[in-house]
C-alpha positions, 0 to 999 in steps of 0.5 A: 491488600497491600501485597496486591497493590505492590505486585500491582506496582512491580508489574506496572514498572516492569511493563513500562520498562519493557515498553521503554526498552521496546521503543529504543531497539533498532527493529521498533524503530524500522517498524515505526519508520514502516508504519509512518511512511506508509502512512505518508504514502497513502494520505497524499491528495492525489493518491488513488486507485491508479497508483501504486507506491511500494518501498524498501527500508535498508537503514536510513536509506528509503527506496521508493517503487511503483507507478502512478499516473500523475508526475506531480506525486512521484515527486510528492512522494519523495518529499514526504518521505524525506520529511519522516523521522530517520531517513537519511536518503530517498532513492525515488524509483517511481515510474510515470505512466505514460500519457495515453488516452486508450489507458485512461479508457481501459483504467476506467473500464477496468475499475468499473469491471472489478468494483461493479461485481456485486461481491466486490462493491464492499472494497469500492466503498472505501477512500482509497479501494485495495485492488490498485489497478496500473494500465501501461500501454494496454497491459494490466497489473492487479496490486493490493490485498483482498480478503479470500482468494476468491475476491482476487480470482473475481477481479482477475476475471473481470480485469480480463474480460474488458475490450482492449487489454492485452494481458493482466499480471495479478498480483493482488494478495489475499489476506493472511495467506503468504503465498498465492 
């Protein structure tokens, strides 16, 4: 019995020391930064389905990319990322989409077309649906993540069915797939 307790104690100490070591490696620090930056960006109050935010980390420098409908989201994205531990500098390359009633109409029509489809309604109930719809001058870019290739294809077909659009750039990723 004493032997079992000793082995369990040694295993616990080894496990804790391995965990403590892992928290201080550069890879784990960067992984923690990635999680925290992603969390801060998606938790912004005006971040939604018509915005696309991404980032790249290079040491302590974070470069923000994407497109947003509201100019305030561009500045607030930079502000929240600056507060993340380990970030020394933020380069903000987020594009503010031009104001256009026609693009607004297309956004809503594409949203209804994609998330109104019977197979895609399961995505619509999420706080921020996973397929983001970026519309600029009548051109649509779809970005995000879906469960399977069928859902990716349906989103593409539904977006192409909206009148008044010029082209659809389908950049939706499929979970577990390295290339689409």
